[in-house]
ROBA-869987 format. One line per 5 residues: number of its first residue (from 1); their letters; for each residue z, x, y of C-alpha. Coordinates in steps of 0.5 Angstrom, whole numbers. Each point is the difference from the previous one (the first is absolute). Layout:
REM residues N
NUM = A = Z X Y  ...
This chain:
REM residues 493
1 = XXXXX = -85 25 -28  5 3 -5  4 -6 -2  6 5 -3  0 5 6
6 = XXXXX = 0 -6 5  7 -3 -5  7 0 4  6 1 -4  3 -8 2
11 = XXXXX = -4 -4 -2  0 -8 3  -4 -5 -4  -1 -7 0  -4 -6 -2
16 = XXXXX = -1 -7 5  2 -6 -4  -5 -5 0  2 -8 2  5 1 5
21 = XXXXX = 4 -5 3  -2 -2 6  8 -2 2  4 5 -4  0 5 6
26 = XXXXX = 3 -4 5  7 0 -5  0 8 -3  4 2 6  6 -4 -4
31 = XXXXX = -3 1 -7  1 8 1  6 0 3  4 2 -7  -5 5 1
36 = XXXXX = 2 2 6  7 0 -1  0 4 -6  -6 5 4  5 2 5
41 = XXXXX = 5 3 -5  -6 4 -4  -2 3 7  7 2 2  0 4 -7
46 = XXXXX = -6 2 1  1 3 7  6 3 -4  -2 3 -5  -7 3 4
51 = XXXXX = 5 4 3  3 3 -7  -8 1 -2  0 4 7  6 5 -2
56 = XXXXX = -2 0 -8  -8 2 3  3 4 5  4 5 -6  -4 -2 -6
61 = XXXXX = -7 -2 2  0 -6 -5  1 -7 2  5 -3 -4  -3 -5 -6
66 = XXXXX = 6 -4 0  -2 -1 7  -7 1 1  0 -7 -5  5 -3 4
71 = XXXXX = -3 1 7  -8 -2 -4  4 -6 -2  1 -2 7  -6 1 3
76 = XXXXX = -3 -4 -6  5 -6 1  -1 0 8  -8 1 -2  0 -7 -4
81 = XXXXX = 4 -3 5  -4 1 5  -6 -2 -4  3 -6 0  2 -1 6
86 = XXXXX = -2 2 7  -2 6 -2  -7 -3 -3  1 -7 -3  -4 2 -5
91 = XXXXX = 3 -4 -7  4 -6 -1  4 3 -5  7 2 2  2 7 -1
96 = XXXXX = 4 2 -6  7 3 2  -1 6 -3  -1 8 1  -5 1 -6
101 = XXXXX = -8 -1 1  -2 -7 -3  -6 0 -3  -2 -7 1  2 0 7
106 = XXXXX = -6 0 4  3 6 5  2 7 -3  3 7 3  0 6 -3
111 = XXXXX = 2 8 2  -2 6 -4  7 3 -1  -1 8 3  2 5 -4
116 = XXXXX = 1 5 6  1 -1 7  0 4 6  7 2 2  -3 1 7
121 = XXXXX = -3 -6 1  4 -4 -2  4 2 7  -6 -3 4  -4 -4 -3
126 = XXXXX = 4 -7 0  1 1 9  -6 5 2  -5 0 -4  0 -7 -1
131 = XXXXX = 0 -2 8  -8 -1 0  0 -5 -6  7 -4 3  -4 -1 6
136 = XXXXX = -6 -4 -4  5 -3 -4  5 -3 5  -8 -3 2  0 -3 -6
141 = XXXXX = 7 -3 -2  3 -1 7  -1 3 7  -7 -2 2  -1 -4 7
146 = XXXXX = -4 -5 1  -2 -4 6  -1 -7 1  -2 -5 7  4 -6 1
151 = XXXXX = -3 -5 4  4 -6 0  7 0 2  4 2 6  -1 7 0
156 = XXXXX = -7 1 -3  -2 7 -1  0 6 -5  4 0 -7  2 6 -4
161 = XXXXX = 2 -1 -6  2 6 -6  -1 -1 -7  -4 5 -6  -7 -1 -1
166 = XXXXX = 1 -2 -7  5 -6 2  -5 -2 5  -6 0 -6  5 -3 -4
171 = XXXXX = 1 -6 4  -7 -1 1  -2 0 -7  6 -5 -2  -3 -5 6
176 = XXXXX = -7 0 -3  3 -1 -7  4 -6 3  -7 -2 2  -5 2 -5
181 = XXXXX = 5 1 -6  -3 7 0  2 7 1  -5 4 4  -2 6 -4
186 = XXXXX = -2 4 6  8 0 2  3 1 -6  -4 6 -1  2 3 6
191 = XXXXX = 8 -3 -1  0 4 -6  -3 6 3  5 1 5  6 -2 -4
196 = XXXXX = -3 6 -5  1 4 6  7 -2 2  2 1 -7  -3 6 -1
201 = XXXXX = 4 2 6  6 -2 -2  0 4 -6  -2 6 3  6 0 5
206 = XXXXX = 4 -2 -6  -1 7 -2  -4 -2 -7  -6 3 1  -2 7 4
211 = XXXXX = -8 -2 1  -1 -3 7  -2 -7 0  -7 -1 1  -2 -3 7
216 = XXXXX = -5 -5 -3  0 -8 -2  -1 -2 -7  -2 -6 1  0 -5 -5
221 = XXXXX = 0 0 -8  3 7 -4  1 6 3  -5 6 0  2 4 -6
226 = XXXXX = 6 -5 -2  4 0 -7  2 -8 1  -4 -4 -3  1 -7 3
231 = XXXXX = -1 -6 -5  -5 -5 2  4 -6 4  -2 -6 -5  -3 -6 2
236 = XXXXX = 5 -4 3  -3 -9 2  2 -1 7  4 -5 -2  5 4 -4
241 = XXXXX = 7 1 2  2 7 4  6 3 2  8 2 -3  1 -4 -6
246 = XXXXX = -7 -1 -3  -2 5 -6  -6 5 1  -6 -1 -5  -1 5 -5
251 = XXXXX = -4 6 2  -7 0 -4  -1 2 -6  -1 8 1  1 0 6
256 = XXXXX = 3 8 2  6 1 3  3 6 5  -1 5 -3  7 4 2
261 = XXXXX = 5 -2 0  1 -6 -5  3 -5 1  8 1 -1  0 7 -1
266 = XXXXX = 4 2 8  6 -1 -4  3 -4 5  2 -7 -2  5 -5 4
271 = XXXXX = 6 5 -2  -2 7 2  -2 -3 7  5 -4 1  5 6 -2
276 = XXXXX = -4 4 5  0 -5 6  8 -1 -2  1 8 0  -4 0 6
281 = XXXXX = 5 -4 4  5 2 -2  -1 7 1  -2 -2 8  6 -3 0
286 = XXXXX = 4 6 -2  -3 4 5  2 -5 5  7 0 -2  0 8 0
291 = XXXXX = -3 0 7  6 -5 2  5 5 -3  -3 6 3  1 -4 7
296 = XXXXX = 7 -3 -1  3 7 -2  -4 3 6  3 -5 4  6 1 -3
301 = XXXXX = 0 8 0  -3 1 7  2 -6 5  7 -2 -1  5 4 6
306 = XXXXX = 6 4 -1  4 -6 -1  -5 -3 -6  -3 -5 5  -7 -2 1
311 = XXXXX = -1 0 7  -5 -2 6  -1 4 6  5 -1 6  -3 -7 4
316 = XXXXX = 1 -1 7  2 -7 1  2 -3 8  1 -7 3  2 -3 6
321 = XXXXX = 4 -5 -3  8 1 -4  -3 2 -7  -5 2 -5  0 -3 -6
326 = XXXXX = -4 1 -6  -5 -6 -3  5 -3 -6  -1 4 -6  0 -4 -6
331 = XXXXX = 2 4 -7  -2 -4 -7  0 4 -6  -1 -6 -4  2 3 -7
336 = XXXXX = 6 -1 -3  0 6 -5  0 5 6  6 4 2  4 -2 6
341 = XXXXX = -1 7 4  -8 0 -2  -1 -1 8  4 6 1  3 1 7
346 = XXXXX = -3 -1 7  1 4 6  -1 -1 8  1 5 5  0 -2 7
351 = XXXXX = 0 5 6  0 -1 8  2 4 6  6 4 0  3 -4 5
356 = XXXXX = -1 -6 -3  4 -2 -7  -5 -5 -4  2 -5 -5  -4 0 -8
361 = XXXXX = 2 -6 -4  -2 -4 -7  2 -6 -1  -3 -7 -3  -6 -3 4
366 = XXXXX = 4 -6 1  6 3 2  -4 4 5  -4 -6 3  7 -3 1
371 = XXXXX = 1 6 4  -6 -1 4  -1 -6 1  -1 -1 8  0 8 1
376 = XXXXX = -6 3 2  -3 5 -5  -6 3 -3  -3 -1 -8  -3 6 -1
381 = XXXXX = -6 -3 -4  -4 7 -1  0 7 -1  -6 5 1  -1 5 -6
386 = XXXXX = 0 5 6  0 1 8  -8 1 0  -1 -7 -2  5 -4 4
391 = XXXXX = 6 -3 2  5 -4 -3  -1 -7 1  5 -5 1  3 -8 1
396 = XXXXX = 3 -1 6  6 -6 0  2 -2 6  9 -1 2  5 3 3
401 = XXXXX = 4 5 -1  6 1 -7  6 -4 1  3 6 -5  -1 8 0
406 = XXXXX = -4 1 -7  5 4 -3  6 -7 1  -4 -4 -5  3 0 -7
411 = XXXXX = -6 -1 -4  -4 6 -1  -1 4 -6  0 6 3  0 3 7
416 = XXXXX = 1 5 4  1 2 7  1 5 5  -5 6 4  -5 4 -3
421 = XXXXX = -3 -1 -7  4 -6 -4  -2 -2 -7  2 -5 -5  -1 0 -7
426 = XXXXX = 1 -7 -5  -2 -1 -7  -7 -4 0  1 -8 -3  -4 -5 0
431 = XXXXX = 0 -5 5  -2 -1 7  2 6 5  0 2 7  1 7 4
436 = XXXXX = 2 0 7  0 5 5  3 -1 7  4 4 5  8 0 -2
441 = XXXXX = 2 -4 6  -5 -5 -1  -4 1 6  -8 -1 1  -5 6 0
446 = XXXXX = 1 2 -7  -5 7 -1  2 4 -7  -4 3 -5  1 -3 -7
451 = XXXXX = -1 3 -7  1 -4 -6  0 3 -7  1 -3 -7  2 4 -7
456 = XXXXX = -4 -2 -6  4 2 -6  -4 -4 -5  -5 5 1  2 5 -6
461 = XXXXX = 0 -6 -5  -7 -2 3  -3 7 0  3 0 -8  -2 -7 -2
466 = XXXXX = -8 2 3  0 6 -3  2 -3 -7  -5 -6 1  -5 6 2
471 = XXXXX = 1 4 -7  0 -7 -4  -6 -2 3  -4 7 -2  3 0 -7
476 = XXXXX = -3 -8 -1  -7 3 5  -1 6 -5  1 -3 -7  -5 -7 3
481 = XXXXX = -4 5 2  0 4 -6  -2 -6 -5  -6 -2 5  -3 7 1
486 = XXXXX = 1 2 -7  -6 0 -3  0 -4 -8  -3 4 -5  -7 -2 -3
491 = XXX = 0 -2 -7  -6 0 -4  -2 -5 -5
């Protein structure tokens, strides 16, 4: 085979460490948590920057070099963590916190930078063309279904569980390592081949190359035509300590190192990575605030009636008792610096039959409870969003008729009675309130269409505040992203 022809522009190599600890793999999930935390932010940045790269390729045919180096670094970091943890368990050396290549670490990844990429392929390769590979990778990494048979217990029968083939084989290798102290070489070769396949697909889907990933498993050892030269693993005593905090033994004199990229040439240090992650978070928060400002502005301009109220549709309410009562309305702003009129005004409109005068009033819940004590009434506990979604729900309290007509009570904050449509308006303040609808003469069988509305005077300054925060966030995000994505000028010694 022509090895040069077989080379693929994504290079993944690794070296199985000798003298692996029999037990350390049991706790690597804990030891790797700091890496998982950092990688969560790095992959968020990877996805968003890949979107930016998509448009850059679509319009220019080039993958921005700064973004390319960062995204390759994320893949490299992920591969090292997977190799240390449950993607391979191929080393006990704790992964370094860096995007750059590390010559003496046993897992390596590099991607040849493409000088030109197809503008047409960028539209389809990451989803349509990659579908066959996604199916294969799903089986390798996750999504495979395995069948067992349980013969004991109260419910024997077939048992199904899902896992990736890599996870299953790594678990087998871990058990063998625990028992024998040796990692089975055939399993390692197969696991490395599947990881190579998955990482090639990840780089292809990340738009880093136009060359279609090969349908082949390059098992174990160096890749065909690889530019990476993995230094041979130094002999390790079985009793030697392993894990984080243990310095790695130096590579043998004259051992090879990855040809490209060399350590530190990515230019992605801790400062640039931090600026990038913070810039992306600031951008996402700004876009969210901008969307919120747009939604509030849209509501303010389109959903208010002629009087400036945000009003509900008329809701038919009825009861065979003497009164309809809202559930207690508890209003608490809880912020001392907000103005008194922050909550605006409320309005309730009730309409009964043409020949039946209706009463509507609002008062403190304690006063309403006192007035209706011993009076049969219905408490409205739920209102459907529309007639198609059901009818209102009530809680009926037993009793007799009221001692006086409702308009004669002197505790109402706002009240109105008469034939036709009756409306009350009042400034909303903190407290616990109840709205009551009755027949004006206090008789039973109340039937009315009720509409509620509220003004929100705070919308204007809310929109202004959100827009100011959006602009400020975009400026901060632009500065941070400019700092992160600006390629430092290379100097020659």
